[in-house]
N, C-alpha and C positions, 0 to 999 in steps of 0.2 A: 709812562702814559698807559701802558697795558695794565699795570697794577690797579689803576683807578677804574678802568673799565671792568675788570673782574670783580671788584668790590661792589659794583652796582647790581650785579646779578648774584643773588644768594640762593644756592640750591637747598639750604637748610630751612628756609622760610617759604612755605608754599603760598601761592597766591590765594587770597581770601575770596571766596565766592560770596558775592553780594546779590541776593535775589532782587528781582525787579518787584516793585510794589505798585501794581496798577491801581489799587484802591486809593492811592494818594494823588493820582493825576486829576487834572481839572475835568477832562472828558469823562472819566469814570464817575466822578462825583456829580457832574451835571446830568448824566444819564440816569444814575441811581436816584437822584432827587426828582427829576421831571419827566422821565420817559413814560411812566404810566399815565400821568396827567395829559401829556401831549396826545398819546394814543386815545385816551377817553374822550378828548375834545376834538379830535381830528375831523370827524364828519361835520360838526357844526361850525367850526372856525376856519378850517384849512382846506377842506375838500374842493370847494368851489375854485380856489386859486391854484391848488397843487394836484388835484386829482384824488382818486380813491386811495385808501390805506393799502400799501403793498405788503402782503403777508410775509415776504422774505425778510423784511426789516426786523421782525420779532426774532427770527432765527439768528440773524447777524448780531443783534444786541445781546441775546442770551449767550452766544458763543464768546462775545467780547467780555462779558462778566466772568466767564469761566477761564479766560486766557491768562496764563501765568500765575494762577493762584493755586495753592495746594488742594483746595476743595474741588477744583476742576480736574484733579488727577495729577499724578507725578510718577516719575521713574526713579528707582534707587539704583545708582550706578556704583559699582564696587570695583576697585582696582584689584586685579588678581594677584599682583605682586606684593603690595603693601597692605591690602585689605582696607584702605581708606575708602570712605563712602561719601556720596554726594547725592542730594535729592534735587532732581531737575523737574520743575513744573512743566506740564504740557502747555504748548503754545497753540493758539488758534491759527497760526501761520503754518500751513502744511509743508512749505519748503524748508522748514527747520528740522523736520523729521528725517530720519535716516534708517535704512535697514542694515547699514554697516555697524559693527560693534564700535562703541565709543571707548577709546583708550585714554586714560589719564592716570597720572600718578603724581603725588606730591613731590617726588624727586625730579620729575620731568618739567615741572612748572618753573617759569622764570619770574 
């Protein structure tokens, strides 16, 4: 039974990093296609029912567009032992950031 368990975890095959692709999400495509139109027509069509356009919305949407895409910035993480590299796109979620050094190595991944 233990032989089967050890064959499931292979140290020679590192886990493959699959980047998130926010541009393919429905929300991203919806905002990209219609955000400017909604903003342009807000005063005429929606202000009476929902109130004035709140300026913070622009900042939130722009941050969302930059979240998780290389164009929004990224960090290059290098393992000091094996010199393998990983590009990690910045996230708009501040609780994902850390001041602690990130340690990873292809040999340590299961």
